[in-house]
C-alpha beads as a LAMMPS data file, in Angstrom:
LAMMPS data file: protein, C-alpha beads

139 atoms
138 bonds

1 atom types
1 bond types

-500.0 500.0 xlo xhi
-500.0 500.0 ylo yhi
-500.0 500.0 zlo zhi

Masses

1 110.0

Atoms # bond

1 1 1 -58.413 14.718 -270.639
2 1 1 -57.721 17.644 -268.480
3 1 1 -54.335 19.028 -268.232
4 1 1 -53.119 19.782 -264.737
5 1 1 -52.323 23.371 -264.151
6 1 1 -48.685 24.225 -263.982
7 1 1 -48.916 26.934 -261.360
8 1 1 -45.733 26.072 -259.456
9 1 1 -45.012 29.675 -258.483
10 1 1 -47.995 29.846 -256.117
11 1 1 -47.130 26.611 -254.321
12 1 1 -43.468 27.655 -254.038
13 1 1 -44.482 30.953 -252.496
14 1 1 -46.734 29.143 -250.040
15 1 1 -43.937 26.758 -249.074
16 1 1 -41.545 29.667 -248.618
17 1 1 -44.095 31.460 -246.427
18 1 1 -44.613 28.355 -244.298
19 1 1 -40.818 27.922 -243.944
20 1 1 -40.374 31.546 -242.924
21 1 1 -43.252 31.190 -240.442
22 1 1 -41.697 28.038 -238.935
23 1 1 -38.282 29.744 -238.695
24 1 1 -39.887 32.763 -237.032
25 1 1 -41.701 30.565 -234.504
26 1 1 -38.456 28.702 -233.685
27 1 1 -36.546 31.980 -233.401
28 1 1 -39.206 33.437 -231.101
29 1 1 -39.147 30.270 -228.957
30 1 1 -35.371 30.464 -228.663
31 1 1 -35.542 34.170 -227.875
32 1 1 -38.272 33.481 -225.326
33 1 1 -36.129 30.943 -223.466
34 1 1 -32.711 32.575 -223.922
35 1 1 -33.913 36.181 -223.829
36 1 1 -34.199 36.529 -220.027
37 1 1 -30.704 35.089 -219.583
38 1 1 -29.287 37.467 -222.197
39 1 1 -31.119 40.359 -220.548
40 1 1 -29.734 39.477 -217.101
41 1 1 -26.186 39.134 -218.472
42 1 1 -26.473 42.402 -220.371
43 1 1 -27.655 44.170 -217.191
44 1 1 -24.645 42.805 -215.294
45 1 1 -22.300 43.928 -218.080
46 1 1 -23.833 47.401 -218.077
47 1 1 -23.488 47.608 -214.265
48 1 1 -19.842 46.526 -214.440
49 1 1 -19.160 49.137 -217.118
50 1 1 -20.858 51.806 -214.989
51 1 1 -18.768 50.897 -211.943
52 1 1 -15.576 50.887 -214.025
53 1 1 -16.429 54.305 -215.437
54 1 1 -17.143 55.652 -211.946
55 1 1 -13.857 54.235 -210.627
56 1 1 -11.812 55.611 -213.509
57 1 1 -13.511 58.987 -213.220
58 1 1 -12.847 59.123 -209.472
59 1 1 -9.191 58.221 -210.002
60 1 1 -8.778 60.891 -212.654
61 1 1 -10.439 63.488 -210.420
62 1 1 -8.201 62.611 -207.458
63 1 1 -5.095 62.718 -209.659
64 1 1 -6.138 66.101 -211.019
65 1 1 -6.772 67.449 -207.505
66 1 1 -3.361 66.232 -206.299
67 1 1 -1.642 67.684 -209.368
68 1 1 -3.364 71.066 -208.904
69 1 1 -2.432 71.090 -205.199
70 1 1 1.201 70.323 -206.005
71 1 1 1.293 73.076 -208.611
72 1 1 -0.202 75.608 -206.174
73 1 1 2.227 74.693 -203.400
74 1 1 5.158 74.842 -205.811
75 1 1 4.041 78.240 -207.121
76 1 1 3.681 79.714 -203.648
77 1 1 6.999 78.236 -202.500
78 1 1 8.940 79.646 -205.448
79 1 1 7.236 83.044 -205.531
80 1 1 8.248 84.272 -202.066
81 1 1 11.859 84.939 -201.190
82 1 1 13.733 82.535 -198.967
83 1 1 13.870 83.428 -195.310
84 1 1 17.186 84.613 -194.000
85 1 1 18.647 82.686 -191.124
86 1 1 20.237 84.852 -188.461
87 1 1 22.683 83.224 -186.096
88 1 1 22.432 84.684 -182.641
89 1 1 25.265 82.709 -181.083
90 1 1 28.851 83.682 -181.674
91 1 1 30.847 81.047 -183.500
92 1 1 34.330 80.252 -182.299
93 1 1 37.076 78.102 -183.739
94 1 1 37.007 74.487 -182.698
95 1 1 39.874 73.149 -180.608
96 1 1 40.853 69.525 -180.615
97 1 1 41.354 68.404 -177.039
98 1 1 41.806 65.096 -175.260
99 1 1 39.488 66.009 -172.441
100 1 1 37.072 63.130 -172.035
101 1 1 39.168 60.005 -172.372
102 1 1 42.841 59.235 -172.413
103 1 1 42.414 56.056 -174.485
104 1 1 44.858 55.559 -177.312
105 1 1 43.632 52.257 -178.733
106 1 1 39.963 52.081 -179.667
107 1 1 40.153 48.344 -180.449
108 1 1 41.050 47.056 -176.993
109 1 1 40.568 50.131 -174.801
110 1 1 44.262 50.133 -173.823
111 1 1 44.057 46.711 -172.167
112 1 1 46.398 45.119 -174.703
113 1 1 44.197 42.100 -175.398
114 1 1 40.960 41.299 -177.159
115 1 1 38.473 38.536 -176.468
116 1 1 37.471 36.474 -179.458
117 1 1 34.420 34.173 -179.485
118 1 1 34.855 31.211 -181.808
119 1 1 31.697 29.883 -183.474
120 1 1 28.373 29.813 -181.731
121 1 1 29.595 27.790 -178.758
122 1 1 31.155 29.131 -175.612
123 1 1 34.719 28.816 -176.935
124 1 1 36.547 32.020 -176.061
125 1 1 40.155 32.931 -176.803
126 1 1 42.123 35.868 -175.479
127 1 1 44.583 37.353 -177.975
128 1 1 46.923 40.284 -178.078
129 1 1 45.473 43.461 -179.606
130 1 1 46.456 43.699 -183.275
131 1 1 46.510 47.505 -183.167
132 1 1 48.604 48.315 -180.122
133 1 1 50.709 45.154 -179.577
134 1 1 51.880 43.843 -182.973
135 1 1 55.105 42.451 -181.437
136 1 1 53.152 39.997 -179.265
137 1 1 51.185 38.823 -182.293
138 1 1 54.399 37.873 -184.088
139 1 1 55.216 35.181 -181.467

Bonds

1 1 1 2
2 1 2 3
3 1 3 4
4 1 4 5
5 1 5 6
6 1 6 7
7 1 7 8
8 1 8 9
9 1 9 10
10 1 10 11
11 1 11 12
12 1 12 13
13 1 13 14
14 1 14 15
15 1 15 16
16 1 16 17
17 1 17 18
18 1 18 19
19 1 19 20
20 1 20 21
21 1 21 22
22 1 22 23
23 1 23 24
24 1 24 25
25 1 25 26
26 1 26 27
27 1 27 28
28 1 28 29
29 1 29 30
30 1 30 31
31 1 31 32
32 1 32 33
33 1 33 34
34 1 34 35
35 1 35 36
36 1 36 37
37 1 37 38
38 1 38 39
39 1 39 40
40 1 40 41
41 1 41 42
42 1 42 43
43 1 43 44
44 1 44 45
45 1 45 46
46 1 46 47
47 1 47 48
48 1 48 49
49 1 49 50
50 1 50 51
51 1 51 52
52 1 52 53
53 1 53 54
54 1 54 55
55 1 55 56
56 1 56 57
57 1 57 58
58 1 58 59
59 1 59 60
60 1 60 61
61 1 61 62
62 1 62 63
63 1 63 64
64 1 64 65
65 1 65 66
66 1 66 67
67 1 67 68
68 1 68 69
69 1 69 70
70 1 70 71
71 1 71 72
72 1 72 73
73 1 73 74
74 1 74 75
75 1 75 76
76 1 76 77
77 1 77 78
78 1 78 79
79 1 79 80
80 1 80 81
81 1 81 82
82 1 82 83
83 1 83 84
84 1 84 85
85 1 85 86
86 1 86 87
87 1 87 88
88 1 88 89
89 1 89 90
90 1 90 91
91 1 91 92
92 1 92 93
93 1 93 94
94 1 94 95
95 1 95 96
96 1 96 97
97 1 97 98
98 1 98 99
99 1 99 100
100 1 100 101
101 1 101 102
102 1 102 103
103 1 103 104
104 1 104 105
105 1 105 106
106 1 106 107
107 1 107 108
108 1 108 109
109 1 109 110
110 1 110 111
111 1 111 112
112 1 112 113
113 1 113 114
114 1 114 115
115 1 115 116
116 1 116 117
117 1 117 118
118 1 118 119
119 1 119 120
120 1 120 121
121 1 121 122
122 1 122 123
123 1 123 124
124 1 124 125
125 1 125 126
126 1 126 127
127 1 127 128
128 1 128 129
129 1 129 130
130 1 130 131
131 1 131 132
132 1 132 133
133 1 133 134
134 1 134 135
135 1 135 136
136 1 136 137
137 1 137 138
138 1 138 139
């Protein structure tokens, strides 16, 4: 009788190679179907990152330009002496006079009564002025 050969290492290597080949074919099939989608998404992500970088860079440049302008204006404003103001008109002392109006009471205009509107309706009441006629209010 013949003894079967016990060369298991060769068959195990062949099985491993077939398994790796099957896994590679499946991986390539998945990459082939998912790859274009991943590529499109990655392009969108890269475009978004580019636009964000451009926006941030523009903002930083504008902020730097404004800051430099402020510093230049501040430096020129503080470096020159302040202008002197010369008054050409002669100033005189102010006199308090009662020239325009002879009114004493600013609440009622020296009429002695005030008109009071009650609520939002047309209810109107005439009362004595609280500033110039307190005796009539006491009644």
